[in-house]
C-alpha positions in Angstrom: 25.1 28.1 33.0 26.2 31.5 31.6 29.9 31.2 32.3 32.3 31.1 29.3 33.5 27.7 28.3 36.6 26.6 26.5 36.2 24.5 23.4 37.5 21.4 25.3 34.8 21.8 28.0 32.1 22.3 25.4 33.1 19.2 23.6 33.3 17.2 26.8 29.8 18.3 27.8 28.4 17.4 24.3 30.0 14.0 24.6 28.3 13.5 28.0 25.0 14.5 26.6 25.5 12.1 23.7 26.3 9.3 26.0 23.2 9.9 28.1 21.1 9.9 25.0 22.4 6.6 23.7 21.9 5.1 27.2 18.2 6.2 27.1 18.5 9.0 29.7 17.7 12.6 29.0 16.7 12.5 25.4 14.4 10.2 23.5 14.4 10.3 19.8 11.2 10.0 17.8 10.9 9.4 14.1 7.9 10.8 12.4 9.0 10.7 8.8 11.9 9.9 6.5 13.8 13.1 7.4 12.1 14.4 10.5 13.0 13.8 14.1 11.3 14.9 17.3 13.1 15.0 20.6 11.6 14.9 24.1 13.6 16.0 27.2 13.3 14.1 30.5 14.5 15.7 33.7 16.0 13.0 35.9 18.5 12.9 38.7 21.1 11.4 36.3 20.8 14.1 33.6 22.0 17.7 33.9 19.4 20.4 33.1 19.2 21.7 29.5 21.6 24.5 28.9 23.3 26.2 25.9 25.5 23.2 25.2 22.5 21.0 25.3 20.8 23.1 22.7 23.9 23.0 20.5 23.9 19.2 21.0 20.3 19.0 19.9 21.2 20.7 16.6 24.2 18.6 16.1 22.3 15.4 16.7 19.7 16.5 14.2 22.4 17.1 11.6 24.0 13.7 12.3 20.6 12.1 11.7 19.9 14.1 8.6 16.9 15.6 10.3 15.4 18.8 11.6 14.7 19.5 15.3 11.0 20.2 14.7 9.4 20.3 18.1 9.7 19.3 21.7 7.3 16.5 22.7 6.2 16.1 26.3 7.4 13.0 28.0 4.7 10.2 27.7 2.9 11.9 24.7 1.6 9.5 22.1 1.6 10.2 18.4 -1.4 8.8 16.8 -2.2 8.3 13.1 -4.3 5.9 11.0 -4.4 3.8 7.9 -6.7 1.3 6.1 -6.5 -2.4 5.5 -9.2 -4.7 4.2 -12.3 -4.0 6.2 -10.4 -2.3 9.0 -9.3 1.1 10.1 -5.8 0.9 11.6 -5.1 3.1 14.6 -1.3 3.6 14.8 0.1 4.5 18.2 3.8 5.5 18.5 3.7 4.7 22.2 7.3 5.2 23.1 10.8 5.3 21.6 11.0 1.5 21.6 7.5 0.4 20.8 4.6 0.7 18.4 1.0 -0.5 18.6 -1.5 -1.0 15.7 -5.2 -1.6 16.6 -7.6 -2.8 13.9 -11.2 -1.6 14.2 -14.0 -2.9 11.9 -15.1 -0.2 9.5 -18.7 -1.1 10.2 -18.2 1.1 13.4 -18.5 4.2 11.1 -21.7 3.2 9.3 -24.6 5.5 10.0 -28.3 4.7 10.2 -29.9 5.8 6.9 -26.4 6.4 5.5 -26.6 7.7 1.9 -22.8 7.7 1.5 -20.9 4.9 -0.3 -18.5 2.3 0.9 -15.6 4.7 0.3 -17.1 7.4 2.5 -17.3 4.9 5.4 -13.6 4.1 5.0 -12.7 7.8 4.9 -14.5 8.3 8.2 -12.6 5.5 9.8 -9.3 6.9 8.4 -10.0 10.4 9.7 -11.4 9.5 13.0 -10.1 11.7 15.8 -8.7 9.0 18.1 -7.5 11.4 20.7 -11.0 12.8 21.4 -13.6 10.3 20.2 -14.2 6.7 21.2 -15.3 4.2 18.5 -17.7 2.4 20.8 -16.5 -1.1 19.5 -13.8 -3.5 20.4 -10.6 -4.0 18.4 -10.7 -6.9 16.0 -6.9 -7.4 16.4 -3.9 -5.6 17.9 -0.2 -5.7 16.8 2.4 -4.8 19.4 6.0 -4.2 18.2 8.9 -3.8 20.6 12.6 -3.5 19.9 15.8 -3.4 21.9 19.5 -3.2 21.2 21.5 -6.3 22.2 24.0 -5.4 24.9 27.1 -6.9 23.4 26.8 -5.7 19.7 25.2 -3.2 17.3 22.4 -5.7 16.6 18.8 -5.3 17.5 15.9 -7.6 18.4 12.5 -6.7 16.9 9.3 -8.6 17.9 5.7 -8.3 16.8 3.0 -10.0 18.9 -0.6 -10.4 17.9 -3.6 -10.2 20.3 -7.2 -11.0 19.5 -7.0 -12.2 15.9 -9.8 -14.5 15.5 -12.4 -15.3 12.9 -13.1 -12.6 10.4 -9.4 -11.5 10.0 -7.1 -13.2 7.6 -3.9 -14.8 9.0 -2.1 -13.6 5.9 -3.3 -10.0 6.5 -1.9 -10.2 10.0 1.4 -11.4 8.6 1.5 -8.6 6.0 0.8 -5.9 8.6 3.3 -7.3 11.0 6.0 -6.9 8.3 5.0 -3.3 7.7 5.0 -2.4 11.4 8.5 -4.1 11.6 9.7 -1.8 8.8 8.5 1.2 10.7 10.4 -0.1 13.7 13.6 -0.5 11.5 13.3 3.0 10.3 13.3 4.3 13.9 16.2 2.0 14.8 18.1 3.5 11.9 17.7 6.9 13.5 19.1 5.6 16.8 22.3 4.4 15.1 24.8 7.2 15.4 27.1 6.3 12.5 26.7 5.0 9.0 28.9 2.0 10.0 26.4 1.0 12.7 23.5 1.3 10.2 25.5 -0.7 7.7 26.6 -3.6 10.0 23.6 -3.9 12.4 21.5 -7.1 12.1 17.8 -7.2 13.0 16.7 -10.4 14.6 12.9 -10.3 13.9 10.3 -12.5 15.6 7.3 -12.2 13.4 3.9 -14.0 12.8 4.0 -16.6 10.1 1.2 -18.3 8.2 1.5 -20.9 10.9 2.8 -19.8 14.3 5.8 -17.5 14.9 9.1 -17.5 13.2 12.4 -15.6 13.2 14.2 -13.8 10.4 17.6 -12.2 10.5 18.0 -9.2 8.1 20.6 -6.5 7.9 19.3 -3.1 8.8 20.8 -1.6 5.7 19.1 -4.2 3.5 15.7 -2.7 4.4 16.6 0.4 2.5 16.6 -1.7 -0.7 13.8 -3.7 -2.5 15.5 -7.0 -2.3 15.9 -6.7 1.5 12.3 -5.9 1.9 11.2 -8.8 -0.3 13.1 -11.1 2.2 10.6 -10.2 4.8 7.8 -11.5 2.6 9.5 -14.6 1.5 7.8 -16.8 4.2 4.4 -15.8 2.9 4.9 -17.5 -0.4 7.0 -17.4 -3.6 4.6 -15.3 -5.5 5.8 -12.1 -3.8 9.6 -12.4 -4.7 9.5 -10.6 -8.0 6.4 -8.4 -7.6 6.8 -4.6 -7.7 6.8 -3.0 -4.2 4.3 -0.3 -3.2 4.3 1.9 -0.1 1.6 1.5 2.5 0.9 4.9 4.0 -1.0 6.6 6.8 -3.6 9.2 6.4 -1.2 12.1 5.7 0.7 10.1 3.1 3.7 9.3 5.3 5.2 5.9 4.4 4.8 3.0 6.9 6.5 0.4 4.9 6.7 -1.4 1.5 4.4 -4.3 0.5 4.3 -6.4 -2.7 1.7 -4.8 -5.1 -0.4 -8.0 -5.3 -0.9 -7.9 -1.5 -1.7 -4.2 -1.6 -4.6 -4.8 -4.0 -5.7 -8.1 -2.3 -6.2 -6.3 1.0 -7.0 -2.9 -0.3 -4.2 -1.2 1.7 -3.9 2.5 1.7 -1.0 3.4 -0.6 0.6 6.2 -2.7 -0.4 7.2 -6.2 -0.6 10.2 -8.6 -3.3 11.9 -10.6 -2.6 14.4 -13.5 -4.7 16.7 -15.7 -3.2 17.3 -19.1 -4.0 20.6 -20.9 -3.4 21.5 -24.5 -0.7 24.1 -25.3 -1.5 26.5 -22.4 -0.9 26.2 -18.6 -4.4 25.4 -17.4 -4.5 28.1 -14.7 -3.5 30.8 -17.2 -6.4 29.9 -19.5 -8.9 30.2 -16.6 -7.5 33.5 -15.5 -7.8 35.0 -19.0 -11.5 34.0 -19.1 -10.9 31.1 -21.6 -11.6 27.4 -21.0 -8.8 24.9 -21.6 -8.9 21.7 -23.5 -8.0 18.7 -21.4 -7.1 15.1 -22.3 -9.8 12.5 -22.0 -9.6 8.9 -23.0 -11.7 5.7 -23.1 -10.4 2.4 -21.8 -10.4 -0.6 -24.1 -13.2 -3.1 -23.8 -10.6 -5.8 -22.9 -9.5 -4.2 -19.7 -10.0 -6.3 -16.6 -11.1 -3.4 -14.5 -13.6 -0.8 -15.8 -13.6 -1.8 -19.5 -14.8 0.9 -21.9 -15.1 3.6 -19.1 -13.7 7.1 -19.5 -11.2 9.0 -17.5 -10.2 12.7 -17.6 -6.8 12.1 -15.8 -3.7 10.1 -16.2 -3.0 8.2 -13.0 -0.8 5.5 -11.5 0.7 3.9 -8.4 4.0 5.1 -7.0 6.6 2.4 -6.6 8.4 2.2 -3.3 11.3 4.7 -3.0 9.9 6.6 -6.0 9.1 10.3 -5.6 5.5 11.2 -6.6 6.6 13.7 -9.2 8.8 11.1 -10.9 5.8 8.7 -10.9 3.9 11.4 -12.8 6.6 12.0 -15.3 7.0 8.2 -15.8 3.2 7.6 -16.2 2.7 10.3 -18.9 5.7 8.9 -20.8 4.5 5.4 -20.6 0.8 5.9 -21.2 0.9 8.8 -23.8 4.4 8.7 -25.2 5.1 12.2 -23.9 8.6 12.0 -22.5 9.6 15.6 -22.3 9.2 16.0 -18.5 11.0 12.7 -17.9 13.9 13.7 -20.1 14.2 17.1 -18.6 14.2 15.7 -15.1 17.0 13.3 -16.0 19.0 16.1 -17.6 18.6 18.3 -14.6 16.6 21.0 -16.5 13.5 20.6 -14.3 12.8 24.4 -14.4 11.8 24.0 -18.1 9.5 21.1 -17.4 5.8 21.0 -18.6 5.0 19.1 -15.4 4.0 21.2 -12.4 5.0 20.6 -8.9 2.6 18.8 -6.6 -0.6 20.9 -6.5 -2.5 19.1 -3.7 -3.1 15.7 -2.0 -6.5 13.9 -1.7 -7.5 10.5 -0.4 -9.9 8.4 -2.4 -11.4 5.1 -1.2 -13.5 2.6 -3.0 -14.2 -1.1 -2.4 -11.1 -2.0 -4.5 -8.8 1.0 -4.3 -7.6 3.3 -1.4 -5.0 5.8 -2.4 -3.4 9.0 -1.1 -3.2 10.8 -4.5 -0.6 13.5 -5.3 -2.0 15.7 -8.0 -0.1 17.4 -10.9 -0.8 19.4 -14.0 1.0 18.8 -17.3 1.0 21.2 -20.3 1.3 19.5 -23.6 3.0 21.7 -26.2 1.6 20.2 -29.4 4.3 21.9 -31.4 6.9 19.6 -29.9 4.9 16.6 -28.4 2.0 14.5 -29.6 -0.3 11.9 -28.0 0.7 8.3 -28.6 -1.3 6.1 -26.3 -1.0 2.4 -25.8 -3.5 0.6 -27.9 -3.9 -2.3 -25.5 -4.9 0.2 -22.8 -6.8 3.0 -24.6 -9.3 2.8 -27.5 -9.9 6.5 -27.9 -8.3 9.7 -26.6 -8.7 13.3 -27.4 -8.3 16.9 -26.1 -11.8 17.8 -25.0 -13.2 21.3 -24.1 -13.3 21.7 -20.3 -17.0 22.4 -20.1 -17.8 19.2 -21.9 -15.6 17.3 -19.3 -17.3 19.1 -16.4 -20.8 18.5 -17.6 -20.2 14.9 -18.6 -18.6 14.2 -15.2 -21.6 15.6 -13.3 -23.9 13.4 -15.4 -21.8 10.4 -14.7 -21.9 11.0 -11.0 -25.7 11.5 -11.2 -26.1 8.1 -12.8 -23.9 6.4 -10.2 -25.9 8.0 -7.4 -29.1 6.9 -8.9 -27.8 3.4 -9.3 -26.6 3.2 -5.7 -23.0 2.8 -6.9 -21.4 6.1 -5.9 -18.5 5.3 -3.5 -18.2 8.8 -2.0 -20.2 10.9 0.4 -23.7 11.9 -0.4 -23.8 14.2 -3.5 -26.4 17.0 -3.8 -26.8 17.6 -7.5 -28.0 21.2 -7.6 -26.6 22.1 -11.0 -28.5 23.1 -14.1 -27.7 20.7 -17.0 -26.7 22.6 -20.1 -26.7 19.6 -22.5 -28.5 21.3 -25.4 -26.4 24.5 -25.4 -23.2 22.5 -25.3 -24.4 20.3 -28.1 -25.1 23.4 -30.2 -21.7 24.8 -29.3 -19.7 21.6 -30.0 -21.4 19.8 -33.0 -18.1 18.1 -34.0 -18.6 14.4 -34.3 -15.4 13.6 -32.4 -17.3 14.6 -29.1 -20.5 12.8 -30.1 -22.3 11.1 -27.2 -20.3 12.9 -24.5 -23.5 13.2 -22.4 -23.4 9.4 -22.0 -19.7 9.0 -21.0 -19.4 6.9 -17.8 -16.2 7.7 -16.0 -14.1 5.5 -13.7 -15.4 6.2 -10.1 -11.9 6.7 -8.7 -11.3 9.4 -11.3 -14.6 11.1 -10.4 -13.6 11.2 -6.7 -10.3 12.9 -7.7 -12.3 15.2 -10.1 -14.3 16.4 -7.0 -11.1 17.2 -5.2 -9.7 19.0 -8.2 -12.7 21.2 -8.5 -12.5 22.2 -4.8 -8.8 22.9 -5.2 -9.5 25.1 -8.4 -12.1 27.1 -6.5 -9.6 27.9 -3.7 -6.8 28.7 -6.2 -8.8 30.9 -8.6 
């Protein structure tokens, strides 16, 4: 309507729109991220057509929910994403405002005849499958259906997860873990439905979830699932070993958080999670050295021979897993402080002087997958000013570390990939090695003993996968 309204009329109409939203008519709210809400509009007999007041209401509700009205979504439209768990690709359907469905497909469906790619490349194909356009041609190994509803006489909600088709070949514990992640996704959406902080604080969730034997009920406050201790309560029925373990975020293909899981279970079932990678250059911002025609020196290190995983292998990056609720950039600042004793970025972050930080903003994301690690990696660059900082690595972690000329790192990485390919151990897609080795010229240029034997450096495969992504990013940027 175009007629002029009084403030009282406008408020009354907004209140009516709000009432219809909360009763399920007219608007349906969809959560697609921690601070992003999508709205879909349904034209029904009981709901007045969208008008100026309705648009104002949409903006007000977005503000109330600490979100941005991003797009209108057609009624009945499904939002589909994916993740990885054990030997399965997980198809995630946001079917409606009160339900989610996860379907597990065996990754063997993405194996190709005469496939020259590694195990990680098969997992990436499953993760990036276009579910809307392409059929897998195989049946699901298991499906998890999650439904929730508000109890009529209170602010409390019931959440139930049912399992269909879980038979031999899929672990009961894995089903229990994934059920608790999908329940956290449901709780995040319920929190968006709650119109006040008091409702979010006081609401209880009565959860019916799979247990190691049968089904069971757990009652948890909605607000508790915003804290680590509350999330750990979800995993208590799965054993005492998880009560004190660090929590890590399971994510979907674009890095959006699905829920938190004890770290030991993330590694046990190779769940897709968040992590960081970081290249450290000496004295100069790495991009500036390239632009001026010079090659930077970057930090490389060799792992100790006592490490449980990849003893004595090399890495050209500093990396680590992000803890739940931890921003990726904070993870990067923490890791370089813990691993190399360089605390300048962390201290400046804590002092609110981030503009002076030697740590870049996030440069890009990449997803790496191996038989033991699947991670959406946020990548950063760090400039070590050797006039104010020095390397001080942990002796139990690192047996050698040094700033190394970039061309040595590049050549040694290519040679390491070549050896993995020839041994059938390369985890990524097929690599065509069309470069010309320059071993002799580099040996003549860098005769210093501290780089001796660089042509035989074997790198951690995960780091080499990130190295490939870094080189592609560098080509685009420069």
